[in-house]
C-alpha positions, 0 to 999 in steps of 0.5 A, spaced: 167 126 861 164 124 868 157 125 865 159 121 859 161 115 863 154 114 866 150 116 860 154 111 856 156 116 850 158 123 849 151 124 845 147 122 851 151 126 855 150 132 851 142 131 851 142 130 859 146 136 861 142 142 863 148 147 865 155 146 866 157 151 872 164 153 870 165 160 872 165 161 879 165 153 881 165 147 878 159 142 877 153 141 872 146 139 872 143 134 868 137 129 867 139 122 870 136 116 872 137 114 880 142 109 878 146 114 874 146 119 879 148 113 884 154 111 880 156 118 879 156 119 887 161 113 887 166 117 883 172 119 887 172 125 883 165 127 885 164 131 892 156 131 892 150 129 888 143 132 890 137 132 886 134 139 884 128 141 888 123 146 886 123 152 891 118 157 893 119 165 893 118 168 900 118 175 903 121 175 910 124 180 915 129 183 910 132 188 915 132 183 921 136 178 916 141 183 914 142 185 922 139 192 921 135 192 927 134 200 929 131 206 926 138 209 927 141 204 923 136 205 918 136 212 917 144 212 916 143 207 910 142 213 905 148 217 907 152 211 907 150 208 901 155 208 895 154 207 888 159 202 887 155 197 891 152 192 886 146 188 889 145 181 885 137 179 886 135 172 884 128 172 883 122 173 878 125 178 874 124 186 874 119 191 871 124 196 869 119 202 868 118 202 875 120 209 878 124 205 883 129 204 878 131 210 875 138 212 875 138 219 876 144 222 879 148 215 878 155 215 875 158 210 870 157 203 871 163 200 876 169 198 872 169 191 876 162 189 873 162 185 867 155 183 867 150 183 861 143 185 859 140 179 856 134 181 851 128 177 850 120 178 851 119 185 852 126 186 854 131 190 850 138 193 852 134 200 853 131 197 859 138 196 863 141 203 865 146 205 870 141 203 876 139 196 873 146 194 870 145 187 868 139 182 867 139 175 865 134 169 866 134 162 867 129 157 865 132 150 863 131 147 870 124 149 871 122 147 864 125 140 865 121 139 872 115 143 870 114 143 863 114 148 858 112 155 861 106 155 856 103 149 859 102 153 865 096 157 862 099 164 865 102 170 862 109 170 862 115 173 859 121 169 856 126 174 859 128 178 865 122 182 865 117 180 871 110 178 870 109 176 878 111 182 882 116 179 887 122 180 884 121 187 883 118 188 890 125 185 893 129 189 888 126 196 890 126 194 897 134 193 897 136 198 892 130 202 890 132 209 888 129 215 891 122 217 889 118 223 892 111 224 892 109 217 893 103 214 897 099 208 898 093 209 895 093 216 897 095 215 904 102 216 908 105 220 902 112 221 902 119 219 899 120 211 897 126 208 897 130 202 898 135 200 903 141 202 899 138 207 894 145 209 890 146 201 889 146 198 883 142 192 881 144 186 877 138 182 876 138 174 875 131 171 873 131 164 876 124 164 878 117 163 874 110 163 877 113 164 884 117 157 883 125 156 882 129 150 881 136 149 884 139 148 877 137 155 875 139 158 882 146 155 881 147 157 874 145 164 877 150 164 882 155 162 877 154 168 873 153 173 879 160 171 882 163 171 875 160 178 873 163 181 880 157 182 884 
C-alpha cells in the first residue's frame, strides 16, 4: 500500500519493487524517483528512507574485531568450538570443493536451522553438506545499480558459487575445517583451520565482482535471521 501510494498504481508498485523484507524485519527496497522517496519519507508510518549504496568488500583484522587478542585465546578456539554454532557469511559466495569445507566428524544439521541450499550455475544440492548447510544468492540490487552481470565482461556464476575468492577466504577463516599437511607453496607445512573449525556455515552471496548493494545485503540479513543463524 505504501509503495502504491507514491507510484500511483499497484502495477507500477510491483514494477518498482526489488525486495520485500518481511521475515525478520519490515521494509522494502524499490526503484523510486527522488520526489517519490521524499513523499514516502514524509509518511507517518515510515521510520526511515535511505538510498541503497554500492559497497566494497574488505579484508581486515578479523580476530581483533572479534575481541580475540592473545595466542592463548586462539589456541582454545578448537577446544571450545561446538558443532551447533552456525556462522552466516554475507560475501561473494563459496567454492564448496575446498577441503576447508569438508564435513568429516560433523553430525546432523542443527534442528533449529531452516535455511535452504539454493541451486544455480555450477551449484547443486550436493554442494551443500554438514559443513555448508545452506547457500543463497542475491543480485536484484546489484543488477539494478550496475546493469546485468553479463555486462561486466568477467566470469561469474549466477549462484552461490564464488568466482571472486573473497567469500571462500572469509568463510574458511572463520569456520574452516581441519586440513592437515597444508602449506603455502611448500612453505610452513602444517594444519590449516578456521577460528571455529566445527561450526557450520550458512552462505549468503550478496556481492558480485567485489561489490555489494545495501538492498541485496538487507535481503541476506532478512533470510539469515529467519534461517536461524
